[in-house]
C-alpha positions, 0 to 999 in steps of 0.5 A: 031823494037819491031814488027819485034822481036816479029814476030821472037818470034812467028816464033821461037816458032812455030818452036820449038813447032813442034820439041820438048817437053815443060816444063812449070812452073807457079808461084804465090803469094797473100797477102791481108790486110783489116780493118785499112789498105786495101792492096792487092798484087799478083804476077803471073809468067809463064815460058816455056822452050824447049831443044834439037835438032831443025831440020830447013830446011836441018840443025839441030841446036844442043843441043838448048834451047828456053825460054819464061817467063812472070812476073807480080806484082800488088797491091792496097793501100786503093783501089788505084793502087799501084805497077804495073810491068811486064817483058817478056823475049824471048831468043833462045840459040844455043848449050846451054849446050856446052862450048860456046853458042851464043843466041839471047834475047828480053826483054820488061818491064814496072815498074810504081814504078820506073817510067819506062812506057816502056823499051825494049831491043833486044840483041845478045851475047854468053855464056861461061861455066867456070865450067861446069854447076857450073859457067858461064859468058855471054856477050851481045850487047843491043839495048835499047828503053826507055820511062819514065812516064810523067802523072801528073809528073810536079809540079809548085811552087809559093812563099807565106806568108807575107815575101814570104819565103814559097814555095808550089805547085800550080798545077800539069801538064803532061810533054808536050814532053817526047819521047822514048830514044834509047841507046846501052848498053852492058850486062855482066852476071856472073852466079852461080849454086849450087845444094844439094839434095833438094835445088837448088841456082841460083845467077846471077849478070847483070852489064849493062853500057851505058856510065855514065848510069849503070844498075845492077841487082843481082838475087838470087833464092833458090828452095826447093823441096817438096815431090810432084815432081810437086811442089816446094817452091821458095824464091827470092831476087832481088837487083837492082841499076840505076845510072841515075834513072828516074825523079819522079817529074819535078819542075818549078816556076808557070808562073802565079806568079812573078818568083824568080830564086833562090827559089829552091836553097834557098826557106826558109820554103818551102825547095825542094830537087832536084837531077838535075838542069835545065841545067842537065835536059836538057843535059839528054833530060828532059827539063828546070826543076829542077828534083827530081829522083826515088832512085837508089836502089830498093830491092825485096824479095819474098817467093812463090811456082812453079808448074811444068807440 
């Protein structure tokens, strides 16, 4: 399905570029520290939008909007990879400034810090303006495919010591069979826009349930205009929650050693915390493991610049 959506994106891009003027926004930020600490971080972003009427054959798509955006974050700690995430969004909005606006959206992302190797969403939805440009609400049906990271994610444990009351890791393995999982998800998003003379505030809250698996994402952006029309200061605050976060560590007893089925429940000195039992892990399609998951909450704040042209 991803290939079809990408082809659709390219076709839409060609149609819109032939008929409309574009606005481009580039963002970026960098932080580096060396000496006792060796840490480097950079953020890059790109957004392209076009608005207006689009002739398509004998039809004219009135007041339409095209959006393509890319955001990339990367960092190293002591020379080793630390953060690595990326998000690509394609959206086509019909009657974008009207009271009611249907849209098509495609999102593709990954996030190593959250254990997401690949996540893609294709959705159809509509937006309704409650108070003009101030307040609106959107709803969409999403077809989602997600693959989690399995490399070096399995920890093998064994008991040791004179009384065998300690527990330690003997080896690390790749998970043998983590295939992409598909699901259907609903997305509901209220959006608030507030503008003053030189300050523009946008707040979006995404509520995206798929049964018991609920994603929420609260995005806040403050844009401060400078004396240069092409340069803005941008402050972003992002709070995410995943009710069923991806597994961080898959744990099981090393088959080379004599097994004790209760070692993870009462392991003495080698206490191991786990979020899912083997039965719960199997129900979610992860296999016969005790699982330690990533944290449900994730918060990001950033300050950078935007260049428009």
